DSSP file (Angstrom, degrees, kcal/mol; ACC not computed):
  #  RESIDUE AA STRUCTURE BP1 BP2  ACC     N-H-->O    O-->H-N    N-H-->O    O-->H-N    TCO  KAPPA ALPHA  PHI   PSI    X-CA   Y-CA   Z-CA
    1    1 A M              0   0    0      0, 0.0    24,-0.1     0, 0.0     2,-0.1   0.000 360.0 360.0 360.0 137.7   -8.4  -50.6   23.7
    2    2 A L  E     -a   25   0A   0     22,-0.9    24,-3.0    16,-0.0     2,-0.3  -0.434 360.0-163.6 -73.7 148.5   -8.9  -49.2   27.2
    3    3 A S  E     -a   26   0A   0     22,-0.2     2,-0.3    -2,-0.1    24,-0.2  -0.965  10.9-175.2-135.9 155.2   -6.8  -50.6   30.0
    4    4 A I  E     -a   27   0A   0     22,-2.7    24,-2.7    -2,-0.3     2,-0.2  -0.995  17.7-135.5-146.2 141.7   -7.1  -50.5   33.8
    5    5 A N  E  >  -a   28   0A   0     -2,-0.3     4,-1.1    22,-0.2    24,-0.2  -0.492  34.9 -99.2 -96.1 173.6   -4.8  -51.8   36.5
    6    6 A L  T  4 S+     0   0    0     22,-1.1     3,-0.3     1,-0.2     4,-0.3   0.856 122.0  51.1 -61.0 -36.9   -5.8  -53.7   39.6
    7    7 A R  T >4 S+     0   0    0      1,-0.2     3,-1.1     2,-0.2    -1,-0.2   0.892 109.9  49.6 -68.6 -38.4   -5.7  -50.7   41.9
    8    8 A Q  G >4 S+     0   0    0      1,-0.2     3,-1.9     2,-0.2    -1,-0.2   0.669  89.9  82.6 -73.5 -15.1   -7.9  -48.7   39.5
    9    9 A L  G 3< S+     0   0    0     -4,-1.1    -1,-0.2    -3,-0.3    -2,-0.2   0.703  74.7  74.1 -63.4 -18.0  -10.3  -51.5   39.4
   10   10 A R  G <  S+     0   0    0     -3,-1.1     2,-1.9    -4,-0.3    -1,-0.3   0.794  77.7  80.0 -64.3 -26.7  -11.8  -50.2   42.6
   11   11 A N    <>  +     0   0    0     -3,-1.9     4,-1.3     1,-0.2     3,-0.3  -0.576  58.3 167.2 -81.4  81.6  -13.3  -47.4   40.6
   12   12 A T  H  >  +     0   0    0     -2,-1.9     4,-2.9     1,-0.2     5,-0.2   0.733  63.1  69.4 -73.1 -21.3  -16.3  -49.4   39.4
   13   13 A R  H  > S+     0   0    0      2,-0.2     4,-2.3     1,-0.2    -1,-0.2   0.945 103.4  42.2 -61.7 -47.3  -18.2  -46.4   38.1
   14   14 A Q  H  > S+     0   0    0     -3,-0.3     4,-2.4     2,-0.2    -1,-0.2   0.907 114.4  51.4 -67.3 -40.2  -15.8  -45.8   35.3
   15   15 A L  H  X S+     0   0    0     -4,-1.3     4,-2.4     1,-0.2    -2,-0.2   0.922 111.0  48.3 -61.4 -44.2  -15.5  -49.5   34.5
   16   16 A K  H  X S+     0   0    0     -4,-2.9     4,-2.8     1,-0.2     5,-0.2   0.901 109.9  52.6 -62.4 -40.9  -19.3  -49.8   34.3
   17   17 A A  H  X S+     0   0    0     -4,-2.3     4,-1.6    -5,-0.2    -1,-0.2   0.917 110.4  47.4 -62.7 -42.7  -19.5  -46.8   32.1
   18   18 A W  H  <>S+     0   0    0     -4,-2.4     5,-2.5     2,-0.2     4,-0.2   0.925 113.7  47.4 -63.7 -44.2  -16.9  -48.2   29.6
   19   19 A L  H ><5S+     0   0    0     -4,-2.4     3,-1.3     1,-0.2    -2,-0.2   0.891 110.1  51.8 -67.0 -38.4  -18.7  -51.6   29.6
   20   20 A K  H 3<5S+     0   0    0     -4,-2.8    25,-0.7     1,-0.3    -1,-0.2   0.822 106.0  55.9 -65.7 -29.5  -22.1  -50.0   29.0
   21   21 A A  T 3<5S-     0   0    0     -4,-1.6    -1,-0.3    -5,-0.2    -2,-0.2   0.494 123.0-108.6 -79.8  -2.5  -20.6  -48.1   26.1
   22   22 A G  T < 5 +     0   0    0     -3,-1.3     2,-0.3     1,-0.3    -3,-0.2   0.629  68.5 147.8  88.3  14.6  -19.5  -51.4   24.6
   23   23 A E      < -     0   0    0     -5,-2.5     2,-0.4    -6,-0.2    -1,-0.3  -0.598  44.9-134.0 -85.5 142.7  -15.8  -51.0   25.2
   24   24 A T        -     0   0    0     -2,-0.3   -22,-0.9    14,-0.1     2,-0.4  -0.826  23.7-154.0 -91.6 134.6  -13.5  -53.9   25.9
   25   25 A V  E     -aB   2  37A   0     12,-2.5    12,-3.6    -2,-0.4     2,-0.4  -0.928   5.6-141.0-117.2 131.1  -11.2  -53.2   28.9
   26   26 A E  E     -aB   3  36A   0    -24,-3.0   -22,-2.7    -2,-0.4     2,-0.6  -0.756  11.8-143.9 -88.7 134.7   -7.8  -54.8   29.5
   27   27 A L  E     -aB   4  35A   0      8,-3.2     7,-3.3    -2,-0.4     8,-1.4  -0.887  27.8-174.1 -98.2 121.4   -6.9  -55.7   33.1
   28   28 A R  E     -aB   5  33A   0    -24,-2.7   -22,-1.1    -2,-0.6     2,-0.4  -0.845  25.0-168.7-122.6 152.9   -3.2  -55.1   33.7
   29   29 A E  E >  S- B   0  32A   0      3,-2.3     3,-1.1    -2,-0.3   -24,-0.0  -0.941  84.9 -17.2-137.6 116.5   -0.6  -55.6   36.4
   30   30 A R  T 3  S-     0   0    0     -2,-0.4     3,-0.1     1,-0.3    -1,-0.1   0.929 127.6 -53.6  52.0  51.4    2.7  -53.9   36.0
   31   31 A N  T 3  S+     0   0    0      1,-0.2     2,-0.5     0, 0.0    -1,-0.3   0.655 114.2 119.3  60.2  19.3    2.1  -53.4   32.3
   32   32 A R  E <   -B   29   0A   0     -3,-1.1    -3,-2.3     0, 0.0     2,-0.4  -0.963  68.3-121.4-113.7 129.9    1.4  -57.0   31.7
   33   33 A V  E     +B   28   0A   0     -2,-0.5    -5,-0.2    -5,-0.2     3,-0.1  -0.552  30.1 176.4 -74.2 122.1   -2.1  -58.0   30.5
   34   34 A L  E     -     0   0A   0     -7,-3.3     2,-0.3    -2,-0.4    -6,-0.2   0.776  61.2 -47.0 -91.3 -33.4   -3.9  -60.3   32.9
   35   35 A G  E     -B   27   0A   0     -8,-1.4    -8,-3.2     2,-0.0     2,-0.4  -0.983  52.4 -99.2 179.9-180.0   -7.1  -60.5   31.0
   36   36 A R  E     -B   26   0A   0     -2,-0.3     2,-0.7   -10,-0.3   -10,-0.2  -0.968  16.2-146.0-125.2 140.7   -9.8  -58.7   29.2
   37   37 A I  E     -B   25   0A   0    -12,-3.6   -12,-2.5    -2,-0.4    -2,-0.0  -0.932  24.7-168.7-104.9 113.4  -13.2  -57.6   30.4
   38   38 A V        -     0   0    0     -2,-0.7   -14,-0.1   -14,-0.2   -15,-0.1  -0.876  19.5-122.0-109.4 131.3  -15.6  -57.9   27.5
   39   39 A P        -     0   0    0      0, 0.0     2,-0.1     0, 0.0     3,-0.1  -0.381  33.5-104.3 -69.5 150.3  -19.1  -56.5   27.6
   40   40 A E    >   -     0   0    0      1,-0.1     3,-1.1     3,-0.1   -18,-0.0  -0.423  49.9 -87.1 -69.3 148.8  -22.0  -58.9   26.9
   41   41 A N  T 3  S+     0   0    0      1,-0.2    -1,-0.1     2,-0.1   -19,-0.0  -0.279 111.1  17.5 -59.1 139.3  -23.5  -58.5   23.5
   42   42 A G  T 3  S+     0   0    0     -3,-0.1    -1,-0.2     1,-0.1    -2,-0.1   0.729  82.3 126.6  75.4  22.9  -26.3  -55.9   23.2
   43   43 A T    <   +     0   0    0     -3,-1.1   -21,-0.2   -24,-0.1     3,-0.1   0.327  30.7 128.3 -96.3  10.1  -25.4  -54.1   26.4
   44   44 A R  S    S-     0   0    0      1,-0.1   -23,-0.2   -23,-0.1   -24,-0.1  -0.278  76.3 -83.1 -60.5 152.8  -25.1  -50.7   24.7
   45   45 A L        -     0   0    0    -25,-0.7    -1,-0.1     1,-0.1    -2,-0.0  -0.331  46.0-134.6 -60.4 132.4  -27.2  -48.0   26.5
   46   46 A S        -     0   0    0      1,-0.1     3,-0.1    -3,-0.1    -1,-0.1  -0.513  31.6 -89.8 -84.0 157.2  -30.8  -48.1   25.4
   47   47 A P        -     0   0    0      0, 0.0    -1,-0.1     0, 0.0     0, 0.0  -0.292  57.7 -84.9 -63.4 153.5  -32.6  -44.8   24.5
   48   48 A P        -     0   0    0      0, 0.0     2,-0.3     0, 0.0    -3,-0.0  -0.252  46.8-110.7 -61.5 147.7  -34.3  -43.2   27.4
   49   49 A V        -     0   0    0     -3,-0.1     2,-0.7     1,-0.1    -3,-0.0  -0.609  23.3-128.0 -82.5 134.9  -37.8  -44.4   28.2
   50   50 A E        -     0   0    0     -2,-0.3    -1,-0.1     1,-0.0     0, 0.0  -0.751  24.1-149.7 -83.5 118.1  -40.7  -42.0   27.5
   51   51 A W        -     0   0    0     -2,-0.7     2,-0.0     1,-0.1    -1,-0.0  -0.626  20.8-108.7 -85.7 145.9  -42.9  -41.7   30.6
   52   52 A P        -     0   0    0      0, 0.0     2,-1.4     0, 0.0     3,-0.1  -0.323  35.0-102.2 -68.9 157.9  -46.6  -41.1   30.3
   53   53 A D     >  -     0   0    0      1,-0.2     4,-1.8     2,-0.1     5,-0.1  -0.679  41.6-179.9 -83.7  94.4  -47.9  -37.6   31.2
   54   54 A F  H  > S+     0   0    0     -2,-1.4     4,-2.5     1,-0.2    -1,-0.2   0.843  77.5  56.2 -67.9 -33.9  -49.4  -38.5   34.6
   55   55 A A  H  > S+     0   0    0      2,-0.2     4,-2.3     1,-0.2    -1,-0.2   0.917 108.3  47.4 -65.0 -42.0  -50.6  -34.9   35.2
   56   56 A A  H  > S+     0   0    0      2,-0.2     4,-2.2     1,-0.2    -1,-0.2   0.887 111.3  51.6 -65.8 -37.9  -52.6  -34.9   32.0
   57   57 A R  H  X S+     0   0    0     -4,-1.8     4,-2.1     2,-0.2    -2,-0.2   0.915 109.8  49.4 -63.9 -42.6  -54.1  -38.3   32.8
   58   58 A R  H  X>S+     0   0    0     -4,-2.5     4,-3.1     1,-0.2     5,-0.5   0.914 111.5  48.8 -63.1 -42.6  -55.1  -37.1   36.3
   59   59 A R  H  X5S+     0   0    0     -4,-2.3     4,-1.7     1,-0.2    -1,-0.2   0.883 110.6  51.4 -64.5 -37.0  -56.7  -34.0   34.7
   60   60 A R  H  <5S+     0   0    0     -4,-2.2    -1,-0.2     2,-0.2    -2,-0.2   0.877 118.1  37.5 -66.9 -37.6  -58.6  -36.2   32.2
   61   61 A I  H  <5S+     0   0    0     -4,-2.1    -2,-0.2    -5,-0.2    -3,-0.2   0.936 133.9  19.8 -79.9 -48.3  -59.9  -38.5   34.9
   62   62 A F  H ><5S-     0   0    0     -4,-3.1     3,-1.0     1,-0.3    -3,-0.2   0.582  87.8-153.8-103.2 -12.4  -60.7  -36.0   37.7
   63   63 A G  T 3<< -     0   0    0     -4,-1.7    -1,-0.3    -5,-0.5    -2,-0.1  -0.474  61.3 -33.8  71.8-144.6  -60.9  -32.7   35.9
   64   64 A D  T 3  S+     0   0    0     -2,-0.1    -1,-0.2    -4,-0.1    -5,-0.1   0.500 103.5 115.3 -91.3  -4.3  -60.1  -29.6   38.0
   65   65 A R    <   -     0   0    0     -3,-1.0     2,-0.4    -6,-0.1    -3,-0.1  -0.347  60.7-134.1 -70.2 147.9  -61.5  -30.9   41.3
   66   66 A M        -     0   0    0     -2,-0.0    -1,-0.1     2,-0.0    -2,-0.1  -0.828  10.3-135.3-101.1 137.7  -59.2  -31.5   44.1
   67   67 A I        -     0   0    0     -2,-0.4     2,-2.4     1,-0.1     3,-0.3  -0.839  11.9-141.5 -94.5 117.6  -59.4  -34.7   46.1
   68   68 A P     >  +     0   0    0      0, 0.0     4,-2.4     0, 0.0     5,-0.2  -0.432  37.3 160.7 -78.5  71.6  -59.2  -33.9   49.8
   69   69 A A  H  >  +     0   0    0     -2,-2.4     4,-2.2     1,-0.2     5,-0.2   0.879  70.0  50.4 -63.8 -40.2  -57.1  -37.0   50.7
   70   70 A V  H  > S+     0   0    0     -3,-0.3     4,-2.4     2,-0.2    -1,-0.2   0.934 111.9  47.1 -66.2 -44.5  -55.8  -35.7   54.0
   71   71 A E  H  > S+     0   0    0      1,-0.2     4,-2.4     2,-0.2    -1,-0.2   0.899 112.0  50.9 -64.1 -39.2  -59.3  -34.8   55.2
   72   72 A M  H  X S+     0   0    0     -4,-2.4     4,-2.2     1,-0.2    -1,-0.2   0.892 110.4  49.6 -64.0 -39.3  -60.6  -38.2   54.1
   73   73 A L  H  X S+     0   0    0     -4,-2.2     4,-2.2     2,-0.2    -2,-0.2   0.910 110.7  49.2 -66.2 -43.0  -57.8  -39.9   56.0
   74   74 A I  H  X S+     0   0    0     -4,-2.4     4,-2.2     1,-0.2    -2,-0.2   0.923 111.9  48.8 -63.6 -43.6  -58.4  -38.0   59.1
   75   75 A E  H  X S+     0   0    0     -4,-2.4     4,-1.6     1,-0.2    -1,-0.2   0.903 110.6  51.2 -62.6 -40.6  -62.2  -38.7   59.0
   76   76 A D  H  X S+     0   0    0     -4,-2.2     4,-1.1     1,-0.2    -1,-0.2   0.902 111.5  47.2 -63.1 -41.9  -61.4  -42.4   58.4
   77   77 A R  H  X S+     0   0    0     -4,-2.2     4,-1.5     1,-0.2    -1,-0.2   0.847 107.3  56.4 -70.8 -33.6  -59.1  -42.6   61.4
   78   78 A E  H  < S+     0   0    0     -4,-2.2    -1,-0.2     1,-0.2    -2,-0.2   0.871 104.5  53.8 -65.4 -35.0  -61.6  -40.7   63.7
   79   79 A D  H  < S+     0   0    0     -4,-1.6    -1,-0.2     1,-0.2    -2,-0.2   0.832 110.1  47.1 -67.9 -31.4  -64.2  -43.4   62.9
   80   80 A R  H  <        0   0    0     -4,-1.1    -1,-0.2     1,-0.2    -2,-0.2   0.776 360.0 360.0 -82.6 -26.2  -61.9  -46.2   64.0
   81   81 A F     <        0   0    0     -4,-1.5    -1,-0.2    -3,-0.0    -2,-0.2   0.430 360.0 360.0-105.9 360.0  -60.6  -44.7   67.2
């Protein structure tokens, strides 16, 4: 079982990594166990999320044409001012 003392508890990155990995961590002071930090059930890291291919979606919708967004914005602002 992993253990950490009160001074090392400031390093929350390592503690979070251990808890996300499903490890129980003992909290110690002068080699005396004060308590245990137990991860919540089901907190293991989930597999990475597959993002959709946004570039392919844009090509499917608009084809090869380029949308002149900057020019459209400038024209819109000129009409208002």
